[in-house]
KOLLUM-654992 format. One line per field, with one value per residue (C-alpha): residue number from 1; residue in three letters; x, y, z. Coordinates in Angstrom, 3 decimals. Layout:
k <- c(NUM, ...)
r <- c(Ala, ...)
px <- c(X, ...)
py <- c(Y, ...)
pz <- c(Z, ...)
//
This chain:
k <- c(1, 2, 3, 4, 5, 6, 7, 8, 9, 10, 11, 12, 13, 14, 15, 16, 17, 18, 19, 20, 21, 22, 23, 24, 25, 26, 27, 28, 29, 30, 31, 32, 33, 34, 35, 36, 37, 38, 39, 40, 41, 42, 43, 44, 45, 46, 47, 48, 49, 50, 51, 52, 53, 54, 55, 56, 57, 58, 59, 60, 61, 62, 63, 64, 65, 66, 67, 68, 69, 70, 71, 72, 73, 74, 75, 76, 77, 78, 79, 80, 81, 82, 83, 84, 85, 86, 87, 88, 89, 90, 91, 92, 93, 94, 95, 96, 97, 98, 99, 100, 101, 102, 103, 104, 105, 106, 107, 108, 109, 110, 111, 112, 113, 114, 115, 116, 117, 118, 119, 120, 121, 122, 123, 124, 125, 126, 127, 128, 129, 130, 131, 132, 133, 134, 135, 136, 137, 138, 139, 140, 141, 142, 143, 144, 145, 146, 147, 148, 149, 150, 151, 152, 153, 154, 155, 156, 157, 158, 159, 160, 161, 162, 163, 164, 165, 166, 167, 168)
r <- c(Met, Leu, Gly, Asp, Cys, Pro, Ala, Asp, Leu, Thr, Val, Asp, Gln, Ile, Val, Asp, Gly, Ser, Tyr, Val, Phe, Gly, Ala, Asn, Gln, Gly, Leu, Val, Val, Ala, Val, Asp, Gly, Leu, Asp, Leu, Ser, Asp, Phe, Ala, Ile, Glu, Phe, Glu, Met, Lys, Val, Asn, Ala, Thr, Gln, Phe, Ala, Phe, Ser, Lys, Leu, Leu, Asp, Phe, Phe, Asn, Arg, Thr, Glu, Asp, Arg, Gly, Phe, Tyr, Arg, Gly, Pro, Thr, Gly, Ala, Val, Phe, Gln, Ile, Leu, Pro, Pro, Phe, Gly, Pro, Met, Ser, Ala, Thr, Thr, Leu, Pro, Leu, Gly, Val, Thr, Thr, Thr, Val, Arg, Leu, Ala, Arg, Asp, Gly, Gly, Thr, Arg, Leu, Leu, Ser, Ala, Ser, Val, Asn, Gly, Val, Val, Gln, Trp, Val, Met, Pro, Asp, Pro, Leu, Gly, Leu, Ala, Ile, Pro, Pro, Ser, Asp, Gly, Asn, Ile, Thr, Phe, Phe, Ala, Asp, Asp, Ser, Val, Thr, Asn, Tyr, Val, Glu, Thr, Cys, Ser, Gly, Ser, Val, Asn, Trp, Ile, Arg, Ile, Ser, Ser, Asn, Thr, Ala, Lys)
px <- c(-3.369, -5.354, -3.875, -4.271, -6.876, -6.094, -6.734, -9.316, -11.231, -14.863, -17.929, -18.251, -14.879, -16.420, -18.789, -20.418, -17.706, -14.809, -12.368, -12.544, -9.392, -8.202, -4.659, -2.253, -5.090, -3.788, -3.761, -0.829, -0.114, 2.465, 4.905, 6.757, 8.842, 7.713, 10.168, 8.683, 11.542, 9.042, 5.760, 2.666, 0.641, -2.606, -5.402, -8.466, -8.617, -9.988, -7.969, -10.276, -7.744, -4.022, -2.354, 0.845, 2.089, 3.129, 1.081, 2.713, 0.638, 2.958, 5.627, 7.745, 10.010, 7.762, 7.411, 11.092, 12.423, 11.341, 11.576, 8.161, 5.469, 3.859, 1.204, 2.715, 1.213, -0.196, -1.653, 1.119, 2.564, 6.300, 8.795, 11.556, 14.164, 16.516, 16.813, 13.630, 11.665, 9.822, 6.362, 3.310, 1.545, -1.850, -2.806, -4.855, -7.244, -8.993, -12.395, -11.968, -11.725, -8.513, -6.768, -3.051, -0.437, 3.207, 5.139, 8.712, 9.942, 12.567, 14.132, 14.654, 14.840, 12.491, 9.937, 6.797, 3.737, 0.341, -2.734, -6.065, -4.253, -1.889, 1.846, 3.066, 6.763, 9.366, 12.632, 15.553, 15.879, 19.180, 19.912, 16.438, 15.680, 11.953, 11.768, 9.937, 12.015, 10.812, 10.392, 8.391, 5.098, 3.608, 1.795, -0.834, -1.755, 0.403, 3.655, 6.985, 8.812, 11.514, 9.095, 7.220, 4.157, 2.897, 3.054, -0.346, -3.875, -7.431, -9.690, -11.032, -9.848, -12.183, -9.740, -6.059, -4.332, -0.763, 0.853, 4.337, 5.934, 8.676, 6.649, 6.925)
py <- c(26.451, 29.562, 32.475, 36.176, 37.816, 41.099, 44.033, 45.420, 42.127, 42.831, 40.616, 40.750, 38.972, 35.813, 34.312, 30.905, 30.051, 30.961, 33.831, 35.902, 37.906, 40.510, 41.036, 40.884, 40.412, 37.071, 35.480, 35.273, 32.345, 32.890, 29.990, 31.444, 28.783, 25.914, 23.576, 23.053, 21.091, 18.274, 19.872, 19.685, 22.732, 21.982, 24.285, 24.368, 27.497, 29.066, 31.607, 34.173, 36.459, 37.112, 40.504, 39.314, 36.165, 34.608, 34.419, 33.720, 31.213, 30.726, 32.980, 31.795, 34.814, 37.699, 38.884, 39.950, 37.213, 35.890, 32.272, 30.679, 28.498, 29.929, 29.494, 30.141, 31.730, 28.374, 27.592, 25.112, 25.230, 25.478, 26.382, 28.971, 28.020, 28.653, 26.952, 27.348, 24.144, 21.889, 22.814, 20.668, 18.792, 19.568, 23.230, 25.531, 26.964, 30.256, 29.868, 26.205, 25.056, 23.052, 21.373, 22.162, 20.586, 21.487, 19.126, 18.623, 15.330, 16.134, 12.672, 12.535, 16.326, 16.102, 18.772, 17.763, 19.403, 17.805, 19.070, 17.392, 14.560, 13.706, 14.293, 16.685, 16.886, 16.034, 17.943, 17.813, 20.453, 19.405, 22.871, 23.376, 26.433, 25.612, 25.518, 28.507, 30.287, 29.403, 33.090, 34.089, 33.799, 31.800, 34.209, 32.896, 34.582, 37.721, 38.673, 39.934, 43.257, 41.868, 41.945, 45.007, 42.985, 42.354, 38.525, 37.995, 36.828, 37.220, 34.334, 32.437, 29.784, 27.279, 25.822, 25.638, 22.802, 23.020, 20.008, 19.120, 15.946, 17.993, 20.797, 20.685)
pz <- c(-42.844, -43.720, -45.596, -45.136, -47.300, -49.002, -46.692, -49.100, -49.547, -50.289, -50.172, -53.960, -54.255, -52.757, -55.321, -54.751, -52.220, -54.535, -54.143, -57.327, -57.985, -60.439, -61.654, -58.667, -56.157, -54.982, -51.560, -49.134, -46.793, -44.045, -43.599, -40.629, -38.942, -41.182, -42.905, -46.365, -47.928, -48.570, -49.632, -51.807, -52.806, -54.571, -55.661, -57.890, -60.007, -63.135, -65.129, -66.709, -68.390, -68.478, -68.335, -70.028, -71.795, -68.472, -65.274, -61.926, -59.971, -56.960, -55.518, -52.585, -52.113, -50.993, -54.595, -54.761, -57.104, -60.495, -59.299, -59.130, -60.673, -63.809, -66.476, -69.901, -73.031, -74.230, -70.791, -69.925, -66.406, -65.712, -62.993, -62.984, -60.384, -62.459, -64.866, -66.805, -66.178, -68.593, -69.881, -69.100, -71.893, -70.350, -70.214, -68.011, -70.605, -69.982, -68.341, -67.330, -63.706, -63.254, -60.321, -60.148, -57.852, -57.280, -55.019, -53.847, -52.413, -49.789, -49.965, -53.734, -54.156, -57.129, -57.985, -59.870, -61.361, -61.929, -63.732, -62.937, -61.145, -64.031, -63.516, -66.214, -65.415, -62.815, -62.457, -60.018, -57.326, -55.691, -54.290, -52.802, -54.925, -54.874, -51.074, -49.591, -46.925, -43.435, -42.573, -45.630, -47.443, -50.276, -52.586, -54.974, -58.285, -57.985, -59.727, -58.406, -58.542, -60.890, -63.837, -62.585, -61.492, -65.067, -65.152, -63.588, -64.303, -63.097, -62.162, -59.188, -56.752, -55.096, -52.577, -51.648, -49.787, -48.463, -46.846, -45.685, -44.389, -42.727, -41.120, -37.350)
//
């Protein structure tokens, strides 16, 4: 599935095959009509700088809610559903290319995060709060209006993979 590029995407934002983004210059993937109750979202990225202590990596609610997948001040990844999720032991250091994966198993209703192929945490999601709405977008690397768009970072992404066992 390919996402929409920002309307003002310029050639200089593609460097050696990677999308280079500034604060809140993320990518948007439409999930219209898809059932993503059982999903995996994986991407290879490098964080160059953060604007604030927290950086939103994934937003499922059209940037109108604070729920999402974040990089914290130490570089650890965590989820806000609510509640505030566990922090990863492995971090996403500035300037280092890292593979990140967020997945939800629809059968067990467990949400998990992996960094460089190693599971960092697993948490229950019995109410489906981590499921993107079927009529919305998944936004990468851009913050929401709740926190006035300050929880963001700059960096680059080499690739993004979205899969679902329930998508029709």
